[in-house]
Backbone atoms as SQL, in Angstrom:
CREATE TABLE atoms (id INTEGER PRIMARY KEY, chain TEXT, resi INTEGER, resn TEXT, atom TEXT, x REAL, y REAL, z REAL);
INSERT INTO atoms VALUES
  (1, 'A', 1, 'UNK', 'N', 99.342, 73.884, 134.514),
  (2, 'A', 1, 'UNK', 'CA', 100.462, 74.589, 133.936),
  (3, 'A', 1, 'UNK', 'C', 99.953, 75.769, 133.112),
  (4, 'A', 2, 'UNK', 'N', 100.640, 76.877, 133.222),
  (5, 'A', 2, 'UNK', 'CA', 100.238, 78.081, 132.489),
  (6, 'A', 2, 'UNK', 'C', 100.623, 77.980, 131.023),
  (7, 'A', 3, 'UNK', 'N', 99.808, 78.599, 130.202),
  (8, 'A', 3, 'UNK', 'CA', 100.107, 78.671, 128.770),
  (9, 'A', 3, 'UNK', 'C', 101.110, 79.801, 128.541),
  (10, 'A', 4, 'UNK', 'N', 102.313, 79.526, 128.023),
  (11, 'A', 4, 'UNK', 'CA', 103.324, 80.578, 127.870),
  (12, 'A', 4, 'UNK', 'C', 102.927, 81.662, 126.878),
  (13, 'A', 5, 'UNK', 'N', 102.066, 81.361, 125.944),
  (14, 'A', 5, 'UNK', 'CA', 101.655, 82.357, 124.961),
  (15, 'A', 5, 'UNK', 'C', 100.812, 83.444, 125.619),
  (16, 'A', 6, 'UNK', 'N', 99.981, 83.097, 126.593),
  (17, 'A', 6, 'UNK', 'CA', 99.126, 84.093, 127.239),
  (18, 'A', 6, 'UNK', 'C', 99.933, 85.070, 128.086),
  (19, 'A', 7, 'UNK', 'N', 101.145, 84.683, 128.494),
  (20, 'A', 7, 'UNK', 'CA', 101.977, 85.571, 129.298),
  (21, 'A', 7, 'UNK', 'C', 102.886, 86.445, 128.437),
  (22, 'A', 8, 'UNK', 'N', 102.949, 86.182, 127.173),
  (23, 'A', 8, 'UNK', 'CA', 103.823, 86.927, 126.267),
  (24, 'A', 8, 'UNK', 'C', 103.218, 88.295, 125.994),
  (25, 'A', 9, 'UNK', 'N', 103.929, 89.341, 126.409),
  (26, 'A', 9, 'UNK', 'CA', 103.391, 90.697, 126.252),
  (27, 'A', 9, 'UNK', 'C', 103.266, 91.105, 124.791),
  (28, 'A', 10, 'UNK', 'N', 103.973, 90.455, 123.883),
  (29, 'A', 10, 'UNK', 'CA', 103.896, 90.802, 122.460),
  (30, 'A', 10, 'UNK', 'C', 102.583, 90.363, 121.836),
  (31, 'A', 11, 'UNK', 'N', 101.849, 89.479, 122.489),
  (32, 'A', 11, 'UNK', 'CA', 100.574, 88.988, 121.968),
  (33, 'A', 11, 'UNK', 'C', 99.389, 89.605, 122.685),
  (34, 'A', 12, 'UNK', 'N', 99.590, 90.699, 123.374),
  (35, 'A', 12, 'UNK', 'CA', 98.532, 91.337, 124.148),
  (36, 'A', 12, 'UNK', 'C', 97.441, 91.873, 123.222),
  (37, 'A', 13, 'UNK', 'N', 96.208, 91.647, 123.583),
  (38, 'A', 13, 'UNK', 'CA', 95.090, 92.132, 122.787),
  (39, 'A', 13, 'UNK', 'C', 94.648, 93.506, 123.289),
  (40, 'A', 14, 'UNK', 'N', 94.394, 94.385, 122.352),
  (41, 'A', 14, 'UNK', 'CA', 93.893, 95.710, 122.675),
  (42, 'A', 14, 'UNK', 'C', 92.396, 95.739, 122.390),
  (43, 'A', 15, 'UNK', 'N', 91.821, 96.904, 122.194),
  (44, 'A', 15, 'UNK', 'CA', 90.386, 97.025, 121.981),
  (45, 'A', 15, 'UNK', 'C', 89.931, 96.125, 120.824),
  (46, 'A', 16, 'UNK', 'N', 88.845, 95.444, 121.014),
  (47, 'A', 16, 'UNK', 'CA', 88.249, 94.534, 120.039),
  (48, 'A', 16, 'UNK', 'C', 89.176, 93.377, 119.673),
  (49, 'A', 17, 'UNK', 'N', 90.101, 93.000, 120.564),
  (50, 'A', 17, 'UNK', 'CA', 90.960, 91.857, 120.329),
  (51, 'A', 17, 'UNK', 'C', 92.086, 92.083, 119.350),
  (52, 'A', 18, 'UNK', 'N', 92.374, 93.338, 119.007),
  (53, 'A', 18, 'UNK', 'CA', 93.439, 93.636, 118.052),
  (54, 'A', 18, 'UNK', 'C', 94.795, 93.574, 118.748),
  (55, 'A', 19, 'UNK', 'N', 95.810, 93.210, 117.981),
  (56, 'A', 19, 'UNK', 'CA', 97.176, 93.277, 118.482),
  (57, 'A', 19, 'UNK', 'C', 97.703, 94.688, 118.228),
  (58, 'A', 20, 'UNK', 'N', 98.874, 94.980, 118.793),
  (59, 'A', 20, 'UNK', 'CA', 99.474, 96.297, 118.574),
  (60, 'A', 20, 'UNK', 'C', 99.797, 96.492, 117.091),
  (61, 'A', 21, 'UNK', 'N', 100.218, 95.429, 116.415),
  (62, 'A', 21, 'UNK', 'CA', 100.510, 95.518, 114.971),
  (63, 'A', 21, 'UNK', 'C', 99.236, 95.835, 114.188),
  (64, 'A', 22, 'UNK', 'N', 98.106, 95.262, 114.592),
  (65, 'A', 22, 'UNK', 'CA', 96.828, 95.578, 113.947),
  (66, 'A', 22, 'UNK', 'C', 96.486, 97.055, 114.147),
  (67, 'A', 23, 'UNK', 'N', 96.723, 97.565, 115.353),
  (68, 'A', 23, 'UNK', 'CA', 96.447, 98.970, 115.654),
  (69, 'A', 23, 'UNK', 'C', 97.330, 99.886, 114.806),
  (70, 'A', 24, 'UNK', 'N', 98.615, 99.514, 114.657),
  (71, 'A', 24, 'UNK', 'CA', 99.517, 100.327, 113.847),
  (72, 'A', 24, 'UNK', 'C', 99.080, 100.349, 112.389),
  (73, 'A', 25, 'UNK', 'N', 98.671, 99.200, 111.855),
  (74, 'A', 25, 'UNK', 'CA', 98.218, 99.130, 110.461),
  (75, 'A', 25, 'UNK', 'C', 96.953, 99.972, 110.267),
  (76, 'A', 26, 'UNK', 'N', 96.026, 99.879, 111.213),
  (77, 'A', 26, 'UNK', 'CA', 94.793, 100.668, 111.131),
  (78, 'A', 26, 'UNK', 'C', 95.090, 102.163, 111.204),
  (79, 'A', 27, 'UNK', 'N', 96.005, 102.544, 112.087),
  (80, 'A', 27, 'UNK', 'CA', 96.375, 103.957, 112.225),
  (81, 'A', 27, 'UNK', 'C', 97.033, 104.479, 110.955),
  (82, 'A', 28, 'UNK', 'N', 97.859, 103.674, 110.310),
  (83, 'A', 28, 'UNK', 'CA', 98.502, 104.089, 109.042),
  (84, 'A', 28, 'UNK', 'C', 97.442, 104.369, 107.975),
  (85, 'A', 29, 'UNK', 'N', 96.442, 103.493, 107.876),
  (86, 'A', 29, 'UNK', 'CA', 95.364, 103.682, 106.893),
  (87, 'A', 29, 'UNK', 'C', 94.587, 104.967, 107.186),
  (88, 'A', 30, 'UNK', 'N', 94.259, 105.164, 108.439),
  (89, 'A', 30, 'UNK', 'CA', 93.498, 106.360, 108.818),
  (90, 'A', 30, 'UNK', 'C', 94.330, 107.622, 108.609),
  (91, 'A', 31, 'UNK', 'N', 95.634, 107.534, 108.828),
  (92, 'A', 31, 'UNK', 'CA', 96.516, 108.682, 108.623),
  (93, 'A', 31, 'UNK', 'C', 96.505, 109.112, 107.160),
  (94, 'A', 32, 'UNK', 'N', 96.549, 108.157, 106.251),
  (95, 'A', 32, 'UNK', 'CA', 96.520, 108.491, 104.827),
  (96, 'A', 32, 'UNK', 'C', 95.203, 109.191, 104.462),
  (97, 'A', 33, 'UNK', 'N', 94.095, 108.676, 104.980),
  (98, 'A', 33, 'UNK', 'CA', 92.790, 109.282, 104.709),
  (99, 'A', 33, 'UNK', 'C', 92.709, 110.693, 105.295),
  (100, 'A', 34, 'UNK', 'N', 93.177, 110.847, 106.533),
  (101, 'A', 34, 'UNK', 'CA', 93.116, 112.154, 107.192),
  (102, 'A', 34, 'UNK', 'C', 94.059, 113.159, 106.525),
  (103, 'A', 35, 'UNK', 'N', 95.166, 112.691, 105.998),
  (104, 'A', 35, 'UNK', 'CA', 96.102, 113.575, 105.303),
  (105, 'A', 35, 'UNK', 'C', 95.427, 114.236, 104.099),
  (106, 'A', 36, 'UNK', 'N', 94.636, 113.474, 103.384),
  (107, 'A', 36, 'UNK', 'CA', 93.896, 114.025, 102.241),
  (108, 'A', 36, 'UNK', 'C', 92.903, 115.075, 102.718),
  (109, 'A', 37, 'UNK', 'N', 92.219, 114.800, 103.827),
  (110, 'A', 37, 'UNK', 'CA', 91.255, 115.766, 104.368),
  (111, 'A', 37, 'UNK', 'C', 91.947, 117.042, 104.834),
  (112, 'A', 38, 'UNK', 'N', 93.126, 116.906, 105.422),
  (113, 'A', 38, 'UNK', 'CA', 93.858, 118.099, 105.871),
  (114, 'A', 38, 'UNK', 'C', 94.277, 118.934, 104.662),
  (115, 'A', 39, 'UNK', 'N', 94.680, 118.270, 103.595),
  (116, 'A', 39, 'UNK', 'CA', 95.082, 118.999, 102.388),
  (117, 'A', 39, 'UNK', 'C', 93.911, 119.799, 101.809),
  (118, 'A', 40, 'UNK', 'N', 92.715, 119.259, 101.866),
  (119, 'A', 40, 'UNK', 'CA', 91.563, 119.965, 101.300),
  (120, 'A', 40, 'UNK', 'C', 90.953, 120.984, 102.259),
  (121, 'A', 41, 'UNK', 'N', 90.945, 120.677, 103.567),
  (122, 'A', 41, 'UNK', 'CA', 90.289, 121.556, 104.541),
  (123, 'A', 41, 'UNK', 'C', 91.260, 122.413, 105.354),
  (124, 'A', 42, 'UNK', 'N', 92.557, 122.203, 105.190),
  (125, 'A', 42, 'UNK', 'CA', 93.624, 122.916, 105.900),
  (126, 'A', 42, 'UNK', 'C', 93.754, 122.549, 107.368),
  (127, 'A', 43, 'UNK', 'N', 92.754, 121.927, 107.975),
  (128, 'A', 43, 'UNK', 'CA', 92.848, 121.505, 109.372),
  (129, 'A', 43, 'UNK', 'C', 91.752, 120.517, 109.707),
  (130, 'A', 44, 'UNK', 'N', 92.006, 119.718, 110.749),
  (131, 'A', 44, 'UNK', 'CA', 90.987, 118.843, 111.320),
  (132, 'A', 44, 'UNK', 'C', 91.161, 118.859, 112.839),
  (133, 'A', 45, 'UNK', 'N', 90.089, 118.623, 113.553),
  (134, 'A', 45, 'UNK', 'CA', 90.144, 118.670, 115.020),
  (135, 'A', 45, 'UNK', 'C', 90.546, 117.318, 115.598),
  (136, 'A', 46, 'UNK', 'N', 91.076, 117.357, 116.810),
  (137, 'A', 46, 'UNK', 'CA', 91.393, 116.122, 117.522),
  (138, 'A', 46, 'UNK', 'C', 90.128, 115.298, 117.749),
  (139, 'A', 47, 'UNK', 'N', 89.028, 115.984, 118.000),
  (140, 'A', 47, 'UNK', 'CA', 87.761, 115.284, 118.228),
  (141, 'A', 47, 'UNK', 'C', 87.374, 114.468, 116.996),
  (142, 'A', 48, 'UNK', 'N', 87.578, 115.049, 115.825),
  (143, 'A', 48, 'UNK', 'CA', 87.257, 114.336, 114.582),
  (144, 'A', 48, 'UNK', 'C', 88.161, 113.113, 114.415),
  (145, 'A', 49, 'UNK', 'N', 89.448, 113.264, 114.740),
  (146, 'A', 49, 'UNK', 'CA', 90.379, 112.136, 114.640),
  (147, 'A', 49, 'UNK', 'C', 89.950, 111.025, 115.595),
  (148, 'A', 50, 'UNK', 'N', 89.526, 111.389, 116.800),
  (149, 'A', 50, 'UNK', 'CA', 89.050, 110.395, 117.769),
  (150, 'A', 50, 'UNK', 'C', 87.817, 109.658, 117.234),
  (151, 'A', 51, 'UNK', 'N', 86.922, 110.387, 116.579),
  (152, 'A', 51, 'UNK', 'CA', 85.739, 109.748, 115.992),
  (153, 'A', 51, 'UNK', 'C', 86.137, 108.803, 114.860),
  (154, 'A', 52, 'UNK', 'N', 87.073, 109.232, 114.013),
  (155, 'A', 52, 'UNK', 'CA', 87.541, 108.391, 112.910),
  (156, 'A', 52, 'UNK', 'C', 88.219, 107.131, 113.456),
  (157, 'A', 53, 'UNK', 'N', 88.925, 107.269, 114.582),
  (158, 'A', 53, 'UNK', 'CA', 89.595, 106.128, 115.222),
  (159, 'A', 53, 'UNK', 'C', 88.614, 105.259, 116.007),
  (160, 'A', 54, 'UNK', 'N', 87.347, 105.576, 115.934),
  (161, 'A', 54, 'UNK', 'CA', 86.299, 104.820, 116.635),
  (162, 'A', 54, 'UNK', 'C', 86.565, 104.764, 118.140),
  (163, 'A', 55, 'UNK', 'N', 87.054, 105.878, 118.682),
  (164, 'A', 55, 'UNK', 'CA', 87.337, 106.033, 120.113),
  (165, 'A', 55, 'UNK', 'C', 88.307, 104.975, 120.633),
  (166, 'A', 56, 'UNK', 'N', 89.177, 104.486, 119.768),
  (167, 'A', 56, 'UNK', 'CA', 90.235, 103.555, 120.151),
  (168, 'A', 56, 'UNK', 'C', 91.477, 104.388, 120.468),
  (169, 'A', 57, 'UNK', 'N', 91.850, 104.438, 121.753),
  (170, 'A', 57, 'UNK', 'CA', 92.921, 105.333, 122.198),
  (171, 'A', 57, 'UNK', 'C', 94.267, 105.036, 121.540),
  (172, 'A', 58, 'UNK', 'N', 94.585, 103.766, 121.355),
  (173, 'A', 58, 'UNK', 'CA', 95.863, 103.411, 120.744),
  (174, 'A', 58, 'UNK', 'C', 95.906, 103.880, 119.291),
  (175, 'A', 59, 'UNK', 'N', 94.853, 103.615, 118.537),
  (176, 'A', 59, 'UNK', 'CA', 94.798, 104.032, 117.133),
  (177, 'A', 59, 'UNK', 'C', 94.818, 105.550, 117.042),
  (178, 'A', 60, 'UNK', 'N', 94.112, 106.221, 117.937),
  (179, 'A', 60, 'UNK', 'CA', 94.076, 107.686, 117.973),
  (180, 'A', 60, 'UNK', 'C', 95.473, 108.269, 118.190),
  (181, 'A', 61, 'UNK', 'N', 96.185, 107.758, 119.188),
  (182, 'A', 61, 'UNK', 'CA', 97.521, 108.273, 119.495),
  (183, 'A', 61, 'UNK', 'C', 98.514, 107.957, 118.386),
  (184, 'A', 62, 'UNK', 'N', 98.424, 106.763, 117.822),
  (185, 'A', 62, 'UNK', 'CA', 99.311, 106.416, 116.715),
  (186, 'A', 62, 'UNK', 'C', 99.031, 107.278, 115.489),
  (187, 'A', 63, 'UNK', 'N', 97.763, 107.570, 115.247),
  (188, 'A', 63, 'UNK', 'CA', 97.405, 108.421, 114.111),
  (189, 'A', 63, 'UNK', 'C', 98.004, 109.812, 114.277),
  (190, 'A', 64, 'UNK', 'N', 97.908, 110.382, 115.473),
  (191, 'A', 64, 'UNK', 'CA', 98.538, 111.684, 115.724),
  (192, 'A', 64, 'UNK', 'C', 100.049, 111.604, 115.539),
  (193, 'A', 65, 'UNK', 'N', 100.648, 110.531, 116.009),
  (194, 'A', 65, 'UNK', 'CA', 102.090, 110.352, 115.859),
  (195, 'A', 65, 'UNK', 'C', 102.472, 110.313, 114.380),
  (196, 'A', 66, 'UNK', 'N', 101.737, 109.553, 113.578),
  (197, 'A', 66, 'UNK', 'CA', 102.061, 109.425, 112.163),
  (198, 'A', 66, 'UNK', 'C', 101.817, 110.734, 111.413),
  (199, 'A', 67, 'UNK', 'N', 100.798, 111.487, 111.815),
  (200, 'A', 67, 'UNK', 'CA', 100.572, 112.798, 111.192),
  (201, 'A', 67, 'UNK', 'C', 101.736, 113.739, 111.507),
  (202, 'A', 68, 'UNK', 'N', 102.230, 113.695, 112.732),
  (203, 'A', 68, 'UNK', 'CA', 103.385, 114.516, 113.104),
  (204, 'A', 68, 'UNK', 'C', 104.612, 114.101, 112.294),
  (205, 'A', 69, 'UNK', 'N', 104.805, 112.798, 112.115),
  (206, 'A', 69, 'UNK', 'CA', 105.927, 112.309, 111.318),
  (207, 'A', 69, 'UNK', 'C', 105.832, 112.761, 109.860),
  (208, 'A', 70, 'UNK', 'N', 104.608, 112.952, 109.371),
  (209, 'A', 70, 'UNK', 'CA', 104.415, 113.414, 107.996),
  (210, 'A', 70, 'UNK', 'C', 104.638, 114.920, 107.862),
  (211, 'A', 71, 'UNK', 'N', 104.871, 115.603, 108.989),
  (212, 'A', 71, 'UNK', 'CA', 105.169, 117.027, 108.943),
  (213, 'A', 71, 'UNK', 'C', 104.018, 117.941, 109.288),
  (214, 'A', 72, 'UNK', 'N', 102.909, 117.391, 109.758),
  (215, 'A', 72, 'UNK', 'CA', 101.778, 118.231, 110.153),
  (216, 'A', 72, 'UNK', 'C', 101.992, 118.762, 111.560),
  (217, 'A', 73, 'UNK', 'N', 101.454, 119.933, 111.826),
  (218, 'A', 73, 'UNK', 'CA', 101.445, 120.505, 113.167),
  (219, 'A', 73, 'UNK', 'C', 100.243, 119.894, 113.881),
  (220, 'A', 74, 'UNK', 'N', 100.493, 119.057, 114.901),
  (221, 'A', 74, 'UNK', 'CA', 99.381, 118.368, 115.562),
  (222, 'A', 74, 'UNK', 'C', 98.804, 119.164, 116.729),
  (223, 'A', 75, 'UNK', 'N', 99.292, 120.373, 116.962),
  (224, 'A', 75, 'UNK', 'CA', 98.726, 121.244, 117.981),
  (225, 'A', 75, 'UNK', 'C', 99.065, 120.826, 119.389),
  (226, 'A', 76, 'UNK', 'N', 98.283, 121.345, 120.339),
  (227, 'A', 76, 'UNK', 'CA', 98.438, 121.027, 121.763),
  (228, 'A', 76, 'UNK', 'C', 97.080, 121.208, 122.436),
  (229, 'A', 77, 'UNK', 'N', 97.056, 121.136, 123.763),
  (230, 'A', 77, 'UNK', 'CA', 95.765, 121.213, 124.458),
  (231, 'A', 77, 'UNK', 'C', 95.103, 122.585, 124.309),
  (232, 'A', 78, 'UNK', 'N', 95.874, 123.625, 124.025),
  (233, 'A', 78, 'UNK', 'CA', 95.290, 124.950, 123.802),
  (234, 'A', 78, 'UNK', 'C', 94.724, 125.088, 122.389),
  (235, 'A', 79, 'UNK', 'N', 95.285, 124.341, 121.466),
  (236, 'A', 79, 'UNK', 'CA', 94.852, 124.368, 120.073),
  (237, 'A', 79, 'UNK', 'C', 94.734, 122.924, 119.577),
  (238, 'A', 80, 'UNK', 'N', 93.642, 122.234, 119.968),
  (239, 'A', 80, 'UNK', 'CA', 93.518, 120.808, 119.654),
  (240, 'A', 80, 'UNK', 'C', 93.077, 120.544, 118.211),
  (241, 'A', 81, 'UNK', 'N', 93.992, 120.798, 117.291),
  (242, 'A', 81, 'UNK', 'CA', 93.694, 120.551, 115.884),
  (243, 'A', 81, 'UNK', 'C', 94.991, 120.260, 115.146),
  (244, 'A', 82, 'UNK', 'N', 94.859, 119.598, 114.014),
  (245, 'A', 82, 'UNK', 'CA', 95.993, 119.286, 113.156),
  (246, 'A', 82, 'UNK', 'C', 95.895, 120.193, 111.937),
  (247, 'A', 83, 'UNK', 'N', 96.981, 120.894, 111.648),
  (248, 'A', 83, 'UNK', 'CA', 96.996, 121.813, 110.514),
  (249, 'A', 83, 'UNK', 'C', 98.222, 121.550, 109.646),
  (250, 'A', 84, 'UNK', 'N', 98.177, 122.067, 108.430),
  (251, 'A', 84, 'UNK', 'CA', 99.326, 121.969, 107.537),
  (252, 'A', 84, 'UNK', 'C', 100.490, 122.725, 108.147),
  (253, 'A', 85, 'UNK', 'N', 101.668, 122.182, 107.996),
  (254, 'A', 85, 'UNK', 'CA', 102.875, 122.866, 108.448),
  (255, 'A', 85, 'UNK', 'C', 103.571, 123.407, 107.210),
  (256, 'A', 86, 'UNK', 'N', 103.443, 124.674, 106.951),
  (257, 'A', 86, 'UNK', 'CA', 103.944, 125.270, 105.734),
  (258, 'A', 86, 'UNK', 'C', 105.461, 125.368, 105.703),
  (259, 'A', 87, 'UNK', 'N', 106.133, 125.215, 106.828),
  (260, 'A', 87, 'UNK', 'CA', 107.590, 125.321, 106.877),
  (261, 'A', 87, 'UNK', 'C', 108.290, 124.099, 106.311),
  (262, 'A', 88, 'UNK', 'N', 107.618, 122.944, 106.225),
  (263, 'A', 88, 'UNK', 'CA', 108.248, 121.716, 105.764),
  (264, 'A', 88, 'UNK', 'C', 108.001, 121.425, 104.289),
  (265, 'A', 89, 'UNK', 'N', 107.595, 122.398, 103.516),
  (266, 'A', 89, 'UNK', 'CA', 107.234, 122.138, 102.129),
  (267, 'A', 89, 'UNK', 'C', 108.435, 121.998, 101.211),
  (268, 'A', 90, 'UNK', 'N', 109.650, 122.314, 101.669),
  (269, 'A', 90, 'UNK', 'CA', 110.816, 122.245, 100.792),
  (270, 'A', 90, 'UNK', 'C', 111.847, 121.222, 101.259),
  (271, 'A', 91, 'UNK', 'N', 111.450, 120.231, 102.039),
  (272, 'A', 91, 'UNK', 'CA', 112.393, 119.260, 102.583),
  (273, 'A', 91, 'UNK', 'C', 113.024, 118.366, 101.519),
  (274, 'A', 92, 'UNK', 'N', 112.271, 117.886, 100.554),
  (275, 'A', 92, 'UNK', 'CA', 112.781, 116.888, 99.629),
  (276, 'A', 92, 'UNK', 'C', 113.271, 117.477, 98.321),
  (277, 'A', 93, 'UNK', 'N', 113.220, 118.770, 98.124),
  (278, 'A', 93, 'UNK', 'CA', 113.604, 119.341, 96.843),
  (279, 'A', 93, 'UNK', 'C', 115.106, 119.379, 96.637),
  (280, 'A', 94, 'UNK', 'N', 115.905, 119.393, 97.688),
  (281, 'A', 94, 'UNK', 'CA', 117.351, 119.495, 97.545),
  (282, 'A', 94, 'UNK', 'C', 117.999, 118.175, 97.139),
  (283, 'A', 95, 'UNK', 'N', 117.360, 117.052, 97.401),
  (284, 'A', 95, 'UNK', 'CA', 117.977, 115.766, 97.103),
  (285, 'A', 95, 'UNK', 'C', 117.708, 115.309, 95.673),
  (286, 'A', 96, 'UNK', 'N', 116.971, 116.049, 94.894),
  (287, 'A', 96, 'UNK', 'CA', 116.636, 115.610, 93.546),
  (288, 'A', 96, 'UNK', 'C', 117.402, 116.372, 92.472),
  (289, 'A', 97, 'UNK', 'N', 118.627, 116.782, 92.765),
  (290, 'A', 97, 'UNK', 'CA', 119.430, 117.467, 91.759),
  (291, 'A', 97, 'UNK', 'C', 119.901, 116.462, 90.741),
  (292, 'A', 98, 'UNK', 'N', 119.949, 116.884, 89.492),
  (293, 'A', 98, 'UNK', 'CA', 120.284, 115.950, 88.422),
  (294, 'A', 98, 'UNK', 'C', 121.762, 115.949, 88.148),
  (295, 'A', 99, 'UNK', 'N', 122.301, 114.757, 88.072),
  (296, 'A', 99, 'UNK', 'CA', 123.701, 114.579, 87.683),
  (297, 'A', 99, 'UNK', 'C', 123.785, 113.307, 86.876),
  (298, 'A', 100, 'UNK', 'N', 124.443, 113.366, 85.751),
  (299, 'A', 100, 'UNK', 'CA', 124.529, 112.211, 84.883),
  (300, 'A', 100, 'UNK', 'C', 125.812, 111.434, 85.135),
  (301, 'A', 101, 'UNK', 'N', 125.684, 110.142, 85.198),
  (302, 'A', 101, 'UNK', 'CA', 126.831, 109.271, 85.418),
  (303, 'A', 101, 'UNK', 'C', 127.123, 108.514, 84.136),
  (304, 'A', 102, 'UNK', 'N', 127.978, 109.050, 83.315),
  (305, 'A', 102, 'UNK', 'CA', 128.352, 108.399, 82.078),
  (306, 'A', 102, 'UNK', 'C', 129.752, 107.835, 82.224),
  (307, 'A', 103, 'UNK', 'N', 129.876, 106.553, 81.964),
  (308, 'A', 103, 'UNK', 'CA', 131.180, 105.918, 82.076),
  (309, 'A', 103, 'UNK', 'C', 131.517, 105.180, 80.828);
């Protein structure tokens, strides 16, 4: 009889036996570290991100996705680098207007 857990796609192991949730957690950590580097250096290359991800394709792709979600320009095949996106610097300033609620 087959083990039902081994057929469950949600428990699939990726590189080094990690689950997809492990890959997402690792990518989030690397994204935070890379965000600091982008702030100081203004850009980082895709090659560098791949090295930081230890050549793990899932972590690499998730890291690029999370950097894009944070508002960075992740480039394309003609410009394989992640740079600051200066157009998104005023997104959260409009929601912090002060109003007092006295009742």
